[in-house]
N, C-alpha and C positions, 0 to 999 in steps of 0.2 A: 881864430885860435882853436886848434884841435885839442881835444881832451886826451890825456894819456890814461891807460888802464892802471889802476892801483890794485895790488894784490895784498890782502891782509889775512892773517890767521883768524879763524872764527873763534868766538868766545861763547860762553853759555847763553848770553843774551841774544845770540844769533840763531838759536834753535828754531824759532818759528820760520825764519827766512830759509834755513837749511831744509826744513820739511817742504816748504813751498817749491824750492829748487828740485828736490828729489821727485816731487809730484810732476813737475814740468818735464824732467828727464823721462820718467815712467810713461807719461803721456806721449812723448816723442817716440819712445821705443815700443809703443803699443802694449805696454805692460802695466798699466794703471791698476788693473785688477789684482796684481801681486803685491801692491804696497800695503803693508800692515804697520809701517812705522808711525809712531805718534811723537808728539813733542816730549812726552814723559820718557819714552824709550830712548829717544835720541839724547836727551839730557843725561840719562843714566849711563848710556854706553859710550858717548863721546866725551863727556865732561865729568864723569864719576871717578871713583878711586882708581879704576883701571881702564883708561881710555882705549877704545878699540881702534881708533883711526884719527888722523889729522884732517882738518878741513880748511881749505883756502877759499876765500871769497874774492871775486873780481868786481871792482867798482869802476864805473864811468861817472865822474863827478860824484853825486850822492846816491846814484842808483846801483844796486847790486844786480849785476848782469850775468853772473855765472859762478860756478864753483868747481872745485876738485876735491875729491875725498880719497885718501890713500892710507895704506897701513904697511908695516914691515912684514917681510917674509924672509926666507933664508935659503941660500944655495949651498948645498953640501959639496957640490962639485967645485965651486969657487971658494968655499969656506969663507963666505962673506954674506952680510945681510943684503937684502934687496928691498925694493918698494913695489907694491902692487897698487896700481891706480884703479880703484873700484869705479869711480864715477868722474867724468869730465863733461860738463854741460854749460852751454852758453844759450841764453834766451834767444829764440829765433830772430828777433828784430836786430840783435847785436852780432849775429854771425858774419864772418868774413871781414872783421875789423881787427884781427890779431889778438882777440881776447883768449881764445882757446890756446893759441901758441904761447901767450904770456903765462897762462896757468900751467901748461905743460912744462915750460921752461923753468918755472919756479919749483915744480915738483922735481925736475931733474937737478936743479941746484941743491935741493934738500938731499937728494940721493948722493950727490957728490960730497956734501958736507958730512954725511953720515958714513962715508966710505963704502957705499953700496956697490955691489958688482953688477947690478942690473936694475932696470926699471921696466916693468911689463904691465900689460893691460889686455883686455878683450874687447872685441867689437862685434856687434851682430853682423852676420854675413850679408844682409841686405842693405846695410848702411854705407852705401858707396861714397857719399860726401866725406864721411869720417875716414873711411879706408884710404881714400885719395889723400886726405890731409895727413894722416899718419905716415903713409909711404913717402910723402914729400919731405918729411922730417928725417927720413932714413930708417924708420921702423920697418921691420920685416915680419911677415906672418909666420907663425909657428904651426904650419899645416900638418906636420907629422905627429902632433900631439892631440889627443882627444881628451877633453875635460869631462870628468865625472863628478856627480854631486849626489849626496844623500841629504834629505831634508824631511821635516815633519815626522810622519809615522816610520818611514824607513830609517831615519836617524835614531829614533827612539829604540827601534828594534835592534839595530846594530849596537847601540850603546849597552843594551841589556845582555848581549852575548858574552859568554865566558870562554 
């Protein structure tokens, strides 16, 4: 008998598990040195008075094997909300079993339920397995757009400008 993936919404009690999955993703992406998330920060920002994102957890039997974290954005051109998928991660031993597809499908269902005009995400340019997976689903790269970011001191400096 084969097990089916079960997707559930995370709750506050899942914070330690969420942090473990974030660290697993960061390790895979060779970005562990950038993780400053703590259980306290996640609890406050995901389950506090103004949650910043939704988290879905994927289970095979009783083992949590992956997660998706996403939040709303907005398209002025479409005059519709959208969803930005910040993280999609499946533990290495569970890859290739349809878990990432199930998580992404559930996020797409959420986008449809919320009458969103689009679902978008980013992928590191060296991550060929993920790029191939996303293209197999009909996703297209947005090569004509360059992402910009301000953080840390640059963000503080920008915020202080008048």
